[in-house]
C-alpha positions in Angstrom: -0.6 4.2 -11.4 1.3 0.8 -11.0 -0.5 -1.8 -8.9 1.9 -3.1 -6.2 0.9 -6.4 -3.7 2.3 -6.4 -0.1 4.9 -9.2 0.6 4.0 -8.9 4.6 1.4 -8.0 6.6 1.0 -4.4 8.2 -0.6 -5.0 11.8 -3.1 -2.5 13.1 -0.5 -0.4 15.1 2.2 -0.5 12.6 -0.4 0.8 9.9 -1.7 3.3 12.5 2.1 4.8 13.0 2.7 4.9 9.0 -0.6 6.4 8.0 -0.6 9.9 6.4 -4.4 9.6 6.0 -5.9 11.7 9.1 -9.0 10.0 9.3 -9.1 6.3 9.1 -11.2 3.1 10.1 -10.3 2.0 13.4 -8.4 -1.2 13.4 -7.1 -1.3 9.9 -4.7 -4.0 8.9 -3.2 -5.1 5.4 -2.5 -8.6 5.2 0.1 -9.9 2.9 -1.4 -9.9 -0.4 -3.2 -6.6 -0.2 -3.4 -5.3 -3.6 -2.6 -1.0 -3.8 -1.6 1.7 -6.0 1.6 3.5 -6.5 1.2 7.3 -6.2 4.5 8.5 -6.9 7.9 6.8 -6.7 10.5 8.2 -4.0 14.3 8.0 -3.6 14.0 5.0 -1.0 10.6 4.1 -1.6 7.1 4.3 -3.1 4.1 6.5 -2.1 1.1 4.0 -1.9 -2.4 4.2 -1.6 -4.8 1.3 -0.4 -8.4 1.1 -0.7 -9.2 4.2 -3.0 -12.7 5.3 -2.7 -12.5 7.9 -5.2 -9.6 10.6 -6.4 -9.5 12.3 -3.0 -10.2 9.2 -0.6 -8.7 6.3 0.2 -8.2 3.8 3.3 -4.3 4.0 3.7 -1.5 6.2 2.1 2.0 6.1 3.2 5.5 5.2 2.1 6.2 1.2 1.5 9.9 0.2 0.5 10.9 -2.3 -2.2 11.4 -5.0 0.0 7.7 -5.0 1.5 6.0 -4.7 -2.2 5.6 -6.4 -5.3 5.5 -4.0 -8.5 2.4 -4.8 -10.9 5.1 -6.3 -13.3 6.4 -9.1 -10.7 2.6 -9.4 -9.9 1.4 -10.5 -13.9 4.2 -12.0 -14.2 3.4 -14.8 -11.1 0.1 -15.1 -12.1 1.0 -16.4 -15.7 
């Protein structure tokens, strides 16, 4: 899976609204710089997960758009 990093904060309300996980941590927010993984590429964006806790569990699972993330190749290039 490709690694991504958020380029903007997803506040608690937005995280709750956009999260496809049925049981989540209360008051979850994802700050700028949070690292996640691409699960699938969609026509308009990426299906991503944050906080992987095994093959079938994570903290946040949903669609993010290119303007909201940096892909792993961009993350690695900035670190160099």
